[in-house]
Each structure stands twice: as structure tokens, then as C-alpha cells.
C-alpha positions in Angstrom: 6.3 11.2 31.5 5.1 7.7 32.2 4.6 6.4 35.7 4.8 2.7 36.6 1.7 1.5 38.6 2.0 -1.9 40.1 -0.8 -4.4 40.7 -0.3 -3.9 44.4 -0.5 -0.1 44.0 -3.9 -0.6 42.6 -4.9 -2.7 45.6 -4.9 -6.1 43.9 -3.0 -9.3 44.3 -0.4 -10.6 41.7 -2.1 -12.4 38.8 -2.8 -16.0 39.7 -2.4 -17.5 36.2 -1.4 -16.6 32.7 -4.9 -15.5 31.7 -5.1 -13.1 34.6 -1.7 -11.7 33.8 -2.7 -11.1 30.2 -5.9 -9.4 31.3 -4.0 -7.2 33.7 -1.5 -6.2 31.0 -4.2 -5.4 28.5 -6.1 -3.2 30.9 -3.0 -1.4 32.1 -1.1 -1.1 28.9 -0.9 2.7 28.8 0.5 2.9 32.4 3.7 1.0 31.6 6.8 3.0 30.7 8.3 2.3 27.3 10.8 -0.4 28.3 8.3 -2.2 30.5 5.8 -2.1 27.7 8.4 -3.6 25.5 8.9 -6.5 27.9 5.1 -7.0 28.1 4.8 -7.1 24.3 7.6 -9.7 24.1 6.2 -11.8 26.9 2.7 -12.0 25.4 4.1 -12.8 22.0 6.7 -15.4 23.3 5.3 -17.0 26.4 7.4 -20.2 25.9 10.6 -18.1 25.8 9.7 -16.6 29.2 8.9 -20.0 30.6 12.1 -21.7 29.6 14.7 -18.9 29.3 17.1 -17.4 31.7 17.0 -13.7 32.6 20.1 -13.1 30.4 18.7 -14.9 27.3 15.2 -13.4 27.6 16.6 -9.9 28.1 18.8 -10.3 25.0 15.8 -11.5 22.9 13.5 -8.8 24.2 16.3 -6.2 23.7 16.3 -4.9 27.2 18.5 -4.9 30.2 18.1 -7.9 32.7 17.2 -5.5 35.4 14.2 -4.4 33.3 12.7 -7.9 33.6 12.9 -7.6 37.4 11.3 -4.2 37.3 8.6 -5.5 35.0 7.9 -8.4 37.3 7.5 -6.1 40.3 5.3 -3.7 38.2 2.7 -6.5 37.8 2.8 -7.5 41.4 5.5 -10.1 41.8 8.5 -10.1 44.2 10.9 -11.0 41.4 11.3 -12.5 38.0 11.2 -16.1 39.2 7.7 -15.6 40.5 6.6 -14.2 37.2 8.3 -17.0 35.3 6.4 -19.6 37.3 3.1 -18.3 35.8 4.4 -19.0 32.3 5.7 -22.4 33.3 2.4 -23.3 34.9 0.7 -22.5 31.5 2.8 -25.3 29.9 2.5 -28.0 32.5 -0.5 -29.8 31.1 0.4 -29.6 27.4 0.3 -32.8 25.4 3.6 -33.8 23.8 2.3 -36.2 21.2 3.1 -33.8 18.3 6.7 -33.4 19.6 7.0 -37.2 19.6 5.9 -37.3 16.0 8.5 -34.7 15.0 11.2 -36.6 16.8 10.2 -39.7 14.8 10.4 -37.6 11.6 13.9 -36.5 12.5 15.0 -40.1 13.3 13.6 -41.5 10.0 14.9 -38.7 7.8 18.3 -38.9 6.1 20.9 -37.1 8.2 21.9 -34.9 5.2 18.4 -34.1 4.1 17.9 -30.3 4.2 14.3 -30.7 3.0 13.5 -33.0 6.0 15.0 -30.4 8.4 12.9 -27.6 6.8 9.8 -29.7 6.8 10.3 -30.6 10.5 10.8 -27.0 11.4 7.9 -25.6 9.5 5.5 -28.3 10.8 6.6 -27.5 14.4 6.1 -23.8 13.8 2.6 -24.5 12.4 1.6 -26.6 15.4 2.9 -24.0 17.8 1.0 -21.3 16.1 -2.3 -23.1 16.2 -1.8 -24.3 19.8 -1.1 -20.7 20.8 -4.3 -19.5 19.0 -6.4 -22.0 21.1 -4.8 -20.6 24.3 -5.4 -16.9 23.4 -8.8 -16.8 21.7 -12.1 -17.1 23.6 -15.1 -18.6 21.9 -17.3 -15.7 23.1 -15.1 -13.3 21.2 -15.6 -15.3 18.0 -19.3 -15.3 18.5 -19.4 -11.5 19.0 -17.2 -10.9 15.9 -19.4 -13.3 13.9 -22.6 -11.4 14.9 -21.0 -8.1 14.0 -19.9 -9.2 10.6 -23.1 -11.2 9.8 -25.2 -8.0 10.4 -23.2 -6.1 7.8 -24.5 -5.2 4.3 -20.9 -5.3 3.0 -17.7 -6.5 4.6 -14.5 -4.6 3.8 -11.3 -6.7 4.0 -8.2 -4.7 4.9 -4.7 -6.0 4.9 -1.3 -5.4 3.2 2.0 -7.3 2.7 2.2 -10.6 4.6 -1.4 -10.4 5.7 -2.9 -9.8 2.3 -3.1 -13.5 1.3 -5.5 -13.9 4.3 -8.0 -11.3 3.1 -7.6 -12.5 -0.4 -8.7 -16.0 0.6 -11.5 -14.6 2.7 -12.7 -12.7 -0.3 -12.7 -15.8 -2.3 -14.5 -17.9 0.3 -17.0 -15.2 1.2 -17.9 -14.9 -2.6 -18.4 -18.7 -2.8 -20.7 -18.5 0.3 -22.7 -15.6 -1.1 -21.5 -12.9 1.3 -20.8 -9.4 -0.3 -17.3 -8.2 0.4 -14.9 -5.6 -0.9 -11.2 -6.5 -1.0 -8.9 -3.6 -0.2 -5.7 -3.6 -2.2 -6.2 -1.8 -5.5 -3.3 -1.5 -7.9 -4.8 1.8 -8.9 -4.3 3.2 -5.4 -7.9 4.1 -4.9 -8.4 2.2 -1.6 -9.1 5.4 0.4 -11.9 6.3 -2.0 -13.3 2.8 -1.9 -13.3 2.8 1.9 -15.1 6.1 1.9 -18.3 4.3 0.8 -18.3 2.2 4.1 -21.1 3.1 6.4 -22.3 2.1 9.9 -24.5 -0.5 8.1 -21.3 -2.3 6.9 -18.3 -3.8 8.7 -14.6 -4.3 8.2 -11.9 -6.8 9.0 -8.4 -5.4 9.4 -5.3 -7.6 9.7 -1.8 -6.5 10.5 1.2 -7.8 12.4 4.6 -6.4 13.5 5.9 -4.4 11.7 2.5 -3.0 11.1 1.7 -1.9 7.6 1.2 1.9 7.5 -1.5 1.7 4.9 -3.5 -0.8 7.1 -3.2 1.5 10.1 -4.4 4.5 8.0 -7.4 2.5 6.5 -8.4 1.1 9.9 -8.4 4.6 11.4 -10.5 5.9 8.5 -13.0 3.1 8.9 -13.3 3.7 12.7 -13.8 7.5 12.1 -16.6 6.7 9.7 -18.4 4.7 12.3 -18.1 1.4 10.5 -18.0 -1.6 12.9 -14.6 -3.2 12.9 -13.0 -6.5 13.7 -9.2 -6.7 14.1 -6.7 -9.5 13.9 -3.3 -8.6 15.1 -0.4 -9.9 17.2 -0.4 -8.0 20.5 -2.6 -6.2 23.0 -0.3 -3.3 22.4 -0.9 -3.2 18.6 -2.0 0.2 17.3 -5.0 -1.5 15.7 -6.5 -2.4 19.1 -7.3 1.2 19.9 -9.9 1.4 17.1 -12.2 -1.4 18.3 -13.1 -3.5 21.3 -13.4 -6.6 19.1 -9.8 -7.8 18.3 -8.0 -11.1 18.2 -4.5 -11.7 19.3 -2.7 -14.2 17.0 0.9 -14.9 17.5 2.5 -17.0 14.7 5.6 -19.0 15.4 8.5 -18.6 13.0 11.2 -20.9 11.7 14.4 -19.4 10.3 12.8 -16.0 10.2 9.7 -17.2 8.2 6.5 -16.7 10.2 3.6 -19.2 9.7 0.1 -18.0 8.6 -1.5 -21.2 9.9 -3.2 -19.8 13.0 -4.3 -16.6 11.2 -5.9 -18.6 8.4 -7.6 -20.9 10.8 -9.2 -18.0 12.6 -10.0 -16.2 9.3 -11.8 -19.3 7.9 -13.6 -19.8 11.2 -15.0 -16.3 11.0 -15.8 -16.6 7.3 -17.8 -19.8 7.6 -19.4 -18.8 10.9 -20.6 -15.5 9.3 -22.1 -17.3 6.3 -23.9 -19.8 8.5 -25.3 -17.0 10.7 -26.6 -15.1 7.7 -28.1 -18.3 6.3 -29.8 -19.0 9.6 -31.2 -15.4 9.7 -32.6 -15.8 6.2 -34.2 -19.2 7.2 -35.9 -17.5 10.2 -37.3 -14.7 8.1 -38.6 -17.2 5.5 -40.3 -19.2 8.3 -41.8 -16.1 9.6 
């Protein structure tokens, strides 16, 4: 049976900003009962909804009772939901609105009956929100640590299924052009488990999966971790089952438009890692040549 432990119970003060709140949630994830963990997952994935919504609308979207939002707020050290919401609003205070202005211009100039213009507007906005969110969530130190881990590998195994598979496919293509040895997991013959069995601690793997998490990706990631192969994960929540297999994981939350989620932020991060790894390996080779 789960027991709620608040920030004040642990002798600390309520989080002073969004980053501190996120760190608290990540460090205390297993201590939250199911419904409060559900709110935490929703809040981290949809911070703008928390900032602008009402208790009723947020509860409906998070699929919990309004009282659960109050209990969640108190569990992380606040007196009530309005105090928690202020943290999310503060996060948005200094945002630049130039892109929104461009979208408004697009809507003004487009024909009123143009469905294509509406779709283009919506998907452009979702793309911008995704990339903006990535910049908020990802620390450069984490990118550098992941780059070092992957650059040291003899072979990099690329693991993803379904919606995430195009990302590893493109990484495989780019790594190949850059002279980095990889193995793309996704065999039509169904031999991925056997292929992954060749991975050793001298290699590394990248696993990518988002809600609803692909069962095959979860199984392959667990296999890699048990074999002692260093792992880097890209997922959408601190509460993702993939985060338990490695300390090096990235939280990428893609905005959606009409139910279609962008891959813009994921691809931006994936290509950052790909090029950074190639440059790190090239730099290492140059140093050995000079020596």
C-alpha cells in the first residue's frame, strides 16, 4: 500500500520554481499513490495546461477528481492548488511571443475556408511548442554525458518501435554517413532478441519510446540493461518504465494537433546526439594520431 509523503514531511520547503518541482517529483516518484502519480505525469507532460486551466478542466484532462489536484498540491508541499499553479505560470512569464504573432499573421492572411491553412497553422504551432519544451527540459550537461557514453561504444544499438521507429531509422542513416557503426533494431524476421544478445558492455544502446510504450521496446531495453550494455533513453516522462534501466534519460514531450503528435523535438535531440557523437569520435581519433 502506497503512502503519500509530502515535501514538508521530508523536512523541506515547497519547490521554489518549476525546475525544483520537477526534480522533487523525479526523486520521489515511487512514493506517490497511483492517482497522485497520474497527476504528476500529466503535469510534467502538459505544464501549459496546468498554468492556464481551471481545476475542473485540468482534472477532466488528467482523468482524476478535482480533489485529487488539491491532494497532489499538498503532497508536494503547497497549501493548495493555486500555489502550485503559480509555479507553472511563473515558468511562462518570460516567454517570447514572436512565433505566436507569426501564426496570427498566417491565420489573418489565409483564406477563411482554407482547411490546409488551418492544418498548417496547427502543426507549425505544435512543432514550435515541442521544440520550446525540449529547451526547457533538457540540460546541456546531460547531452554531454550521453555523447561521451555513446562515443565510447564499439557499436551503438538503436531500439524503437511504432511511432519512434522513424527516429532510429534516421539516426542509423546519419550515423552510417558519419562513419559510426550501429545496429538498427527492427528486423522483419523477428530476430531482434538474438541480435541484441551480441551487445556487450563495450557497446551502447539508445532506446526511444513514448506513451503508450511499445512492449517490444520495453523488453529489449530490459535485456540490454541486464547484459550490462550502457544505455541512453529518450522518453516522455520521469515516470516512464524506461527510466528505471538507466540514469541517462531525456524527457521529450511532443505537442499534438488534432491527435497527431509532432516528432520535431525528438528528431532535434536525436540529431544533436548523432552529430555530437561523430564529432567526439573524430576528436578522439585526431588526438591519438597526434600522439
